[in-house]
N, C-alpha and C positions, 0 to 999 in steps of 0.2 A: 750696804757699803756705799752704794751710789748716792743715796740721800745724804749720808754723812759727809761725803766728799763735796757735795753741793754746799752744805752748811759751812764747810771749811774754806769755801771760796774757790773750789776747784770744779767749776761747772762742766768743763770738757771731760775731765776724768770721770765725773759722776755720770754724764751722759753715756760715755763709753761703757761703763759698768752695766748700766741699765740696758743698753743695746745688746750687750753680750748675753745677759740673762734672758732677754726677750727672744733672741735667736735660739737659745737652748730650749726654752719652753715651746717655741713654735715647732721644733723638731720632735718634741716628746708628745706622742699621741695620747698619753695619759696625764697631760698637764692638769694642774689644779686651776680651775677657772678663776677662783678668787685671787690666787697669786698672779695669774696672767693679767687680770684686770688691774690689779694694783700696780704692776710694772708698767702697763700701758698708760694708765692714768698719770703716773709719775714721769714717765718718759715724754708723754705728750706735753705735760706742763713744763718740763725742761726745754723742749723744743720751743714752746711759746715764749718762755722767759728769754731764750736766746734769739728771738725774732725769726725763727725758722717756722713760719706759719703754715706752710704747705705740709711739712712733716707732722706738725702738731695736729692739724686738722685730720690728716690721714690716720694717725694713731687713734685719736678720739673716735672717729667714725668706725674704725675697725672694732674698738672696744664696745661701742654701742651695738654694733651688729652681732657681736658675741652674746651680749645680754639678750638681744631680741631672739636669737636662735635658742637660747636656754628656755624661753617661754616663762621665765620666772625673774621678773625685774627685781625682786627682793634679794636675789643672789648677790647683788652688788649695788652700790649706790648709783643707780640710774640717774637720779636727779643731780647728783654731784658732777657726773660726767657731762650732762647737758649744760650745767652751769659753766663748767670749764670751757666747753665748746662755744657757748654763747659769749663768754668773755673774750675768747679768741676772735670771734667774729666782730665784736666791738672794736678790738685793736686794729683789725684790718679794714674797718669802715663798712662792713657789710651789715648794715643796721636791720634789714629785713630778716636775715638769718639769725642775727643776734636776738632780736625780739622773739622770734619763733622758739628758739632753744630755751631762752630764759623763761618764757611763759609756760612751756611744757614742763620745765624743771620745777617751777613754782607749783604748778598743778600736781605734779607727781609727788612732790614733798608734802603738799597739803593732804593728798589722798592717803599717803602712808600714815600720817599722823592720826587721821580720823579712823582708819581701818584698825590700827593697832591699839 
């Protein structure tokens, strides 16, 4: 519903929907990792689109930490999250972090293609 509201030009309502789902999933000890990461990725992107760069960075970093804890980067699109984080750093002018994220993202994507 959140993504639909964003496409309908209601970004604040969309963000509120995603924040609510995110809070619910955080309280649920048996949350589905893929669902959680989808919500986090979308919420982080909404924050970035709304120029709330600190919240976007925080969400992206939390999502990446979840992936790292899973010890299985194929559980979710690790490279895609790194690309979003790298793009965020470009927007904020942190070129060193942007370059680092985007290079790792590119390498991660390349490795997946050759492994599969």
